[in-house]
FIBAFI-77229 format. One record per residue: x, y, z of N, C-alpha, C, O, CB in turn; residue in one letter; residue number from 1. Coordinates in pm, whole numbers, plus 32768, in hexadecimal, padded with zeros to 4 digits. Each point is the difference from the previous one (the first is absolute). Glycine has a CB too. Layout:
BEGIN
((X; Y; Z); (X; Y; Z); (X; Y; Z); (X; Y; Z); (X; Y; Z); "a"; NUM)
...
//
This chain:
BEGIN
((8F6C; EC3A; 8BEC); (7FD8; 8008; 7F76); (7F92; 8069; 7FF3); (7F9E; 7FFE; 804B); (80A2; 7F0E; 7F8E); "m"; 1)
((7FD0; 814C; 7FC9); (7F9A; 8062; 7FDE); (7FA0; 7FC0; 7F9D); (802C; 7FC8; 7F9C); (8073; 80FB; 808C); "l"; 2)
((7EDF; 7F45; 7FF2); (7F9C; 7FC8; 7FA7); (7FAA; 8071; 7FCA); (7FC7; 804E; 804D); (8037; 7ED6; 8032); "v"; 3)
((7FF9; 80E6; 7EFD); (7FB1; 8067; 7FBE); (7F99; 7FC0; 7FA4); (8017; 7F94; 7FCA); (80AA; 810C; 8042); "l"; 4)
((7ED0; 7FA1; 7FE4); (7F9A; 7FD4; 7FA2); (8005; 805A; 7F85); (7FFF; 807A; 800C); (7F6E; 7F2D; 80B0); "t"; 5)
((8099; 801C; 7ECE); (8003; 804A; 7F82); (7F9F; 7FBF; 7FA1); (7FEE; 7F87; 8003); (8102; 80BE; 8020); "r"; 6)
((7ED3; 800A; 7F89); (7FAA; 7FCF; 7F96); (8051; 7FF9; 7F7F); (8071; 8032; 7FFA); (7EC0; 802F; 8076); "k"; 7)
((8096; 7F63; 7F29); (8043; 7FF8; 7F80); (8023; 808D; 7FCF); (7FAE; 805C; 8008); (7FD7; 7ECD; 7FC2); "s"; 8)
((80F4; 80E5; 8003); (8038; 807D; 7FCB); (802A; 8064; 806C); (802A; 806F; 7FDF); (7F48; 7F6F; 7F5A); "r"; 9)
((8085; 7FFC; 8147); (8033; 8054; 806B); (808E; 7FD5; 8022); (8026; 7F8D; 7FE7); (7EF1; 8097; 8076); "e"; 10)
((8138; 8037; 7FDB); (808E; 7FE6; 8016); (802B; 8023; 808D); (7FB8; 8041; 804B); (8071; 7FE9; 7EC3); "a"; 11)
((8050; 7FA8; 8114); (8042; 801F; 807E); (808D; 802E; 7FDD); (8041; 7FC5; 7FAA); (7F33; 7F90; 80DB); "v"; 12)
((80BC; 8113; 7FBD); (8088; 8031; 7FEC); (8055; 7FD7; 8078); (7FD3; 800B; 8072); (7FDB; 80BA; 7F02); "m"; 13)
((80CD; 7F0D; 8072); (805D; 7FD7; 8068); (8081; 804E; 7FEE); (8034; 8008; 7F91); (7F65; 7F0F; 807D); "v"; 14)
((809B; 8123; 805E); (807E; 8049; 7FFB); (7FEC; 8091; 7FD6); (7F92; 8036; 8009); (80E2; 7EF6; 7FC1); "g"; 15)
((7FF9; 8112; 8008); (7FFA; 808A; 7FD1); (8006; 8067; 806D); (7FE6; 8076; 7FE6); (7F99; 7F36; 7F60); "g"; 16)
((80A3; 802E; 8132); (800B; 805F; 806E); (804A; 7FC1; 8075); (8013; 7F86; 8003); (7F19; 80EA; 7FB5); "g"; 17)
((80FD; 7FE0; 80A6); (8042; 7FCB; 8078); (807D; 7FB2; 7FE3); (8018; 7F99; 8040); (7F0D; 805F; 8027); "g"; 18)
((812C; 8036; 7F3A); (807D; 7FBC; 7FE0); (7FF5; 7F9A; 7F8F); (8065; 7FC9; 7FD5); (7FDA; 8058; 8116); "g"; 19)
((7F48; 7FC6; 7EE3); (7FED; 7FA5; 7F8F); (7FF4; 8054; 7F82); (7F99; 803F; 7FE9); (7FF5; 7F12; 80A8); "f"; 20)
((80DD; 80AF; 7F1D); (7FFF; 8056; 7F8A); (7FB3; 7FC5; 7F8B); (7FE3; 8047; 7FA0); (80F8; 8010; 80AA); "d"; 21)
((7F04; 7F29; 7FBB); (7FB4; 7FC2; 7F94); (7F71; 7FE6; 802E); (7FE5; 7FEF; 8076); (80ED; 7FA7; 7F2F); "r"; 22)
((7ED3; 8069; 7FFB); (7F75; 7FDD; 801E); (7FD7; 7F86; 7FB0); (802D; 7FEB; 7F8F); (7F9E; 8106; 80A4); "t"; 23)
((7FE0; 7EC0; 8009); (7FC5; 7F8C; 7FC0); (7F6A; 8016; 7FFB); (7FC1; 801A; 8067); (80FA; 7F4B; 7FE9); "l"; 24)
((7F0B; 8090; 7F3A); (7F70; 800D; 7FF1); (7FC9; 7F75; 7FE0); (8029; 7FC1; 7F9E); (7FE8; 8132; 8012); "k"; 25)
((7F92; 7EDD; 80A4); (7FC0; 7F7F; 7FEC); (7F6E; 801B; 7FDE); (7FB8; 803D; 804F); (80E8; 7F4B; 8052); "v"; 26)
((7F33; 8049; 7EEA); (7F78; 8017; 7FD1); (7FB7; 7F7B; 7FF2); (8036; 7FA1; 7FC8); (8014; 8130; 7FC0); "t"; 27)
((7F3B; 7F29; 80AA); (7FAB; 7F8C; 7FEB); (7FCB; 800B; 7F71); (7FB4; 805B; 7FE1); (800A; 7F92; 8119); "v"; 28)
((806B; 7FB7; 7EB0); (7FD8; 8004; 7F74); (7F7E; 7FB6; 7FE7); (7FAD; 802C; 7FB0); (8142; 7FE4; 8012); "l"; 29)
((7EFF; 7F7F; 8083); (7F8B; 7FAE; 7FE5); (7FE7; 7FA4; 8077); (805E; 7FD0; 8040); (7FCE; 803A; 7EC8); "e"; 30)
((7F56; 7FDD; 8114); (7FD8; 7FA1; 8069); (7FA1; 7F9D; 7FBF); (7F97; 8025; 7FCC); (8085; 8087; 80F0); "i"; 31)
((800A; 7ED4; 7F48); (7FAB; 7F95; 7FCA); (7FFA; 7F91; 8068); (805F; 7FB3; 800F); (7FDE; 8086; 7F00); "q"; 32)
((7F53; 7FBE; 8138); (7FF2; 7F99; 8068); (8069; 8013; 806C); (8009; 806A; 803E); (7F98; 7EF7; 7F19); "g"; 33)
((80B0; 8037; 80BE); (8067; 8004; 8068); (8086; 8034; 7FCC); (8061; 8004; 804B); (7F2C; 7F3E; 8023); "a"; 34)
((807A; 80E6; 7F13); (807E; 8031; 7FC7); (7FFC; 8096; 7FEC); (7F9C; 8039; 7FD6); (8084; 7EEB; 7FB8); "k"; 35)
((8051; 811B; 8092); (800F; 8090; 7FEF); (807C; 8018; 7FAA); (806B; 7FCC; 801F); (7F26; 8066; 80C2); "v"; 36)
((8061; 801C; 7EB5); (8073; 8026; 7FAC); (8030; 8087; 8030); (7FB3; 805F; 800A); (7FF8; 7F1E; 7F2E); "r"; 37)
((80D7; 808C; 80E5); (803E; 807C; 8030); (8063; 8033; 7F9A); (8042; 7FB2; 7FBC); (7FA0; 8005; 8132); "l"; 38)
((8028; 80CC; 7F06); (8064; 8041; 7FAC); (8061; 804B; 805A); (7FD5; 8041; 8060); (7F89; 7FD3; 7EDF); "g"; 39)
((8123; 7FE6; 80A4); (8068; 8040; 8050); (804B; 8065; 7FAA); (8033; 7FDD; 7F96); (7FE3; 7F56; 80FB); "f"; 40)
((7FF1; 8149; 7F9D); (804C; 8068; 7FBB); (806D; 8030; 805E); (7FE4; 8036; 806B); (7F53; 8010; 7F09); "e"; 41)
((8146; 7FA6; 8063); (8073; 8028; 8050); (8077; 800B; 7FA1); (7FFF; 7FC9; 7F92); (7FA7; 7FC6; 8141); "v"; 42)
((80C0; 80B7; 7F58); (807B; 800D; 7FB2); (8031; 7F76; 7FD7); (7FFB; 7FA2; 804F); (8041; 8133; 802B); "d"; 43)
((7FF4; 7F1F; 7F0B); (802B; 7F7F; 7FC9); (8072; 7FC0; 8050); (8016; 7F88; 7FF5); (7FA4; 80CA; 7F2C); "a"; 44)
((808D; 7FFC; 8130); (806E; 7FC8; 804F); (7FD0; 7FB8; 807D); (804F; 7FC0; 8046); (8042; 80F5; 7F63); "s"; 45)
((7EEE; 7F54; 8075); (7FC8; 7FBF; 8077); (7FC5; 7F79; 7FD7); (7FA1; 7FFC; 7FB2); (802D; 80E4; 80BC); "v"; 46)
((806B; 7EB1; 7FC5); (7FCA; 7F7E; 7FDA); (7F79; 7FE6; 8043); (7FE9; 8027; 8072); (8101; 7F84; 7F70); "p"; 47)
((7EBC; 8013; 7FD6); (7F7E; 7FD8; 8035); (7FF0; 7F6B; 7FE6); (800C; 7FD2; 7F8E); (7F8E; 8116; 804C); "i"; 48)
((804A; 7ECC; 8091); (7FEF; 7F6F; 7FF4); (7F86; 7FD5; 8051); (7FDE; 803F; 8064); (811B; 7FA1; 7F7B); "h"; 49)
((7EC7; 7FB5; 7FF6); (7F9C; 7FBF; 8054); (8049; 7FC9; 807B); (8077; 7FE1; 7FF7); (7EF3; 7FE3; 7F41); "r"; 50)
((8052; 8030; 8138); (8040; 7FD6; 807D); (8047; 7F7A; 7FF1); (8070; 7FF0; 8031); (7EE2; 808D; 804D); "a"; 51)
((806F; 7F22; 7F3E); (803E; 7F7C; 7FF4); (807F; 8005; 7FAB); (805C; 7FB1; 8018); (7EC2; 7FE5; 8001); "e"; 52)
((80E9; 80C3; 7F86); (8079; 8011; 7FAF); (806C; 8044; 8052); (8074; 7FD7; 7FFD); (7F03; 8036; 7F31); "v"; 53)
((8063; 805B; 811C); (8060; 8047; 8056); (803E; 7FA1; 8065); (8079; 8005; 8017); (7F03; 80CE; 7FCE); "w"; 54)
((8032; 7ED5; 8057); (8033; 7FA0; 8062); (8062; 7F9F; 7FBF); (8064; 7FDA; 803F); (7EC7; 803B; 8043); "e"; 55)
((80BA; 7FC0; 7F01); (805F; 7FA8; 7FBC); (8082; 8048; 7FE2); (806C; 7FC5; 800A); (7ED4; 7FBE; 7F92); "r"; 56)
((80B8; 80FD; 803F); (8078; 804D; 7FE1); (8054; 801D; 807C); (807B; 7FFF; 7FFA); (7F0B; 8067; 7F46); "l"; 57)
((8039; 7FB3; 812F); (8044; 802B; 807A); (8003; 7F96; 806D); (803C; 8017; 8069); (7F81; 80CE; 7F5F); "h"; 58)
((8005; 7EAB; 8022); (7FF7; 7F98; 8065); (7F90; 8020; 8061); (7FEB; 8075; 8021); (810A; 7F5B; 7FC9); "g"; 59)
((7EC5; 7FCB; 8044); (7F93; 8015; 8060); (8040; 801D; 8087); (803B; 7FA8; 803E); (7F26; 7FBE; 7F43); "d"; 60)
((8094; 8114; 80AC); (8041; 802C; 807B); (7F9D; 7FF9; 8075); (7FDE; 8067; 803C); (80BC; 8030; 7F3F); "l"; 61)
((7F3B; 7EF3; 80A5); (7FA2; 7FF2; 806E); (7F75; 7FEA; 7FCC); (7FE4; 7F9A; 7FC0); (80AA; 80F6; 80CF); "g"; 62)
((7F17; 7FD0; 7F8B); (7F75; 7FED; 7FDA); (7FDC; 8044; 7F7C); (7F8C; 8000; 7FD8); (803E; 7FF0; 8118); "n"; 63)
((8098; 804B; 7ECB); (7FE5; 803D; 7F7F); (7FCF; 808F; 8007); (7FEA; 803E; 7F98); (7FE5; 7EE2; 8019); "g"; 64)
((801F; 8116; 80C8); (7FD4; 808A; 8011); (8073; 804E; 803C); (8031; 7FDE; 806C); (7EDB; 7FDC; 7FB1); "h"; 65)
((811F; 80AF; 7F9F); (8076; 8049; 802C); (7FE2; 8093; 8017); (7FBB; 803F; 7FB0); (80D2; 7F20; 7FD3); "l"; 66)
((7FA8; 80D7; 80EB); (7FFD; 8090; 8015); (8072; 8041; 7FB4); (7FF0; 806A; 7FC4); (7FA6; 7F78; 811F); "d"; 67)
((80DB; 7FDE; 7F1F); (8076; 8030; 7FB9); (804E; 7F85; 7FD4); (7FF0; 7F95; 803A); (801A; 8144; 804C); "e"; 68)
((804A; 7F34; 7F14); (8046; 7F8B; 7FCC); (804B; 7FB6; 806E); (804B; 803A; 804E); (7FCB; 803A; 7ED7); "p"; 69)
((7FD3; 7F08; 80DE); (8047; 7FAC; 805F); (7FC7; 7FFE; 808C); (8038; 7FC1; 8059); (808C; 806B; 7F21); "g"; 70)
((7ECC; 8019; 809B); (7FC8; 8006; 8087); (7F6C; 7FDD; 7FFD); (7FAC; 8056; 7FE1); (80FD; 805A; 805F); "r"; 71)
((7F34; 7ED2; 7FE0); (7F74; 7FD9; 7FFC); (7FAD; 804A; 8069); (8032; 8021; 806C); (8014; 7EFF; 7F41); "p"; 72)
((7F3D; 80FB; 8033); (7FA4; 803F; 8060); (7FBE; 7F92; 8052); (8006; 7F8A; 7FDD); (7FD1; 813C; 7F88); "t"; 73)
((7FEB; 7F63; 8107); (7FB6; 7FA2; 8051); (7F81; 7FD7; 7FB7); (7FC5; 8050; 7FB7); (8098; 8017; 811B); "a"; 74)
((7F7A; 7F1E; 7F41); (7F85; 7FCF; 7FC4); (7F8B; 803D; 804E); (7FF5; 7FE7; 8078); (807A; 7F3F; 7F3B); "d"; 75)
((7F38; 812A; 800D); (7F94; 8040; 8049); (7F9D; 7F9D; 803C); (7FB6; 8024; 805B); (8064; 809E; 7F0F); "p"; 76)
((7FE3; 7EC2; 8064); (7FA4; 7F9D; 8036); (803D; 7FAF; 8071); (7FBB; 7FB3; 8042); (7FDA; 8041; 7EDF); "a"; 77)
((80EC; 801E; 80F7); (8044; 7FB3; 8069); (7FDA; 8034; 8089); (7FF1; 8079; 8012); (80CD; 7F58; 7F52); "a"; 78)
((7F33; 7FD4; 80FE); (7FE2; 802D; 8088); (8075; 804E; 803B); (8074; 7FE5; 7FE2); (7EF5; 7F56; 803C); "p"; 79)
((8077; 8125; 8035); (8067; 8051; 8041); (8029; 7FBA; 8080); (7FAB; 7FD7; 804F); (7FF9; 8100; 7F50); "v"; 80)
((80DF; 7F19; 8075); (8032; 7FBA; 8077); (7FFE; 8059; 807B); (8027; 7FD4; 806C); (8068; 7F9F; 7F01); "a"; 81)
//
């Protein structure tokens, strides 16, 4: 997982290079205590869902964290065998 720090009104761009023809812009709109409001700008044909909604639509495929559709990632907190 990539972790970035952003202040209010700062954004992160996703895609737009390396074979990804679409870009997603995520902007921090507001921070109030423990809540953060995010804005998403992307082509209307790209669906955007909260994780819990996505899991209901697609079924919980393991731990809910996916690298690619249908393929759960390893839990980063799990011990390595």
